[in-house]
Structures are given as C-alpha cells and as structure tokens.
N, C-alpha and C positions, 0 to 999 in steps of 0.2 A: 836778562829780564824779560820777563814776557810782556808783550803789551796787553794795553788793557781792554777788556772784551766790550764787542760794540753791543748796546742793545738797543734794539728800536721796539717803539712804545708805538700800535699805531692810534690814530686818535680814537677818544672815548673808550680807549681798552682801558681794561683794570688793571689787565697785565701787561709784562714785554710778549711780544710775539716772541717766539722760538725760531732760530734760523733754521733755512731749508736743511731736510737734511745729506744731502749731495754738496750741498759748502762745510758742513759739520765733516764729513766721511775725508773729505778733501784736504779739510785745513790740519784735521788730527795725521792722517797720511806724511803733507807736509813738515809736520812736527815730528811725528817718527825717524824722517828723513834728516831733520835736520838734528835731533838729539843723536843720530846715529853716529853722523857724521860727527860728531862732538866728543865719541864714543861713550856715551853715558847709558849704554845699552851692550847685556852682555850678549855676543852672537845668536846664541840660542833665541833670546827674548826679543830682540831684534824681528828674528825670522818670521816667527809669532806672533808678534805686533802686524808687521806690516800685511804679514798673510791674511790674518781676521779683517783687516782695513779693508784690503782688497776685496774679501769676500762678501763683507758688506756691502759696498760700493754696488757690487756685482747683484746682489739678491735685492739692494734697492733698487736698480734698474730693471731687472726684472718680473718685480712685482709693478711698479709705474707700469711698465710695456703689459703686462699683462691685463692692467683695470684702464686701457686707454688715456696712457699717458698723465695719471693723478695716480697718487695713491690712496687706497680706502682708510680709514681711520684707523681702521684694527693694522693695518700693516704698517700705519707709519708709528702708532704705538709701541709696537713690537719693537721696528727699528730704532726708536727714539729709547730704549731701555738696553737693545745691543751698545748703541752707542755710548750711553752712560758707562755698562760694564766696560765697554774698553779701556774709556778714561780712566775709569779707575785702575785699568788694569798696567796702562801706560803711566799713571802715576806711583803704582806701586812697583813697577818693575825698573824705573829710572834710577838711575845711579849718580847718587848726590857731588 
C-alpha cells in the first residue's frame, strides 16, 4: 500500500502548496526503482520511465542553474506538466 500523500498548507493560503519539483522527481525515481524491484514493470517500461525521470532531474537542475538557483514561473509550469505526464505514464505501465 502506498503511504498517504503529505499536503502542506501555508498559513493564509487558500490551496495546498505544491511540493518542490526536485522532491517530486526524487520520489518518482524511488517509486520506479521500488516497483521495478517488485517486478511491476516490463523491462523496457522500466528503462524508459527511469530514463525520463533522470532526464527531468537533469533538466530541472539545468533550468535552476541557468536562472541563478531558482526556477522561473514558466520553467516551473513546464516541469510540473512533465512530472504529471510521467506520473500518468507510471500509472499506466505498472503491472497490477
């Protein structure tokens, strides 16, 4: 069973704060590795998903470095969309 998600709410915020992108990518990579150990992916799906997660980690780091240590809004939005797509692909490719 999956652990319950942690939701962070800032004081006075009307909606939950989104987790930092590096944390999301690290968690997805760990999940991919864990599920692969349990034989929940076809070998080619595992290779594809783990490569995508690494590529997104590299892209995030490059964007952050390029912008002096922070992500600009457009880069963050793009990365969050990419993370959502990767998350959906993980869900679709996992073997029940």
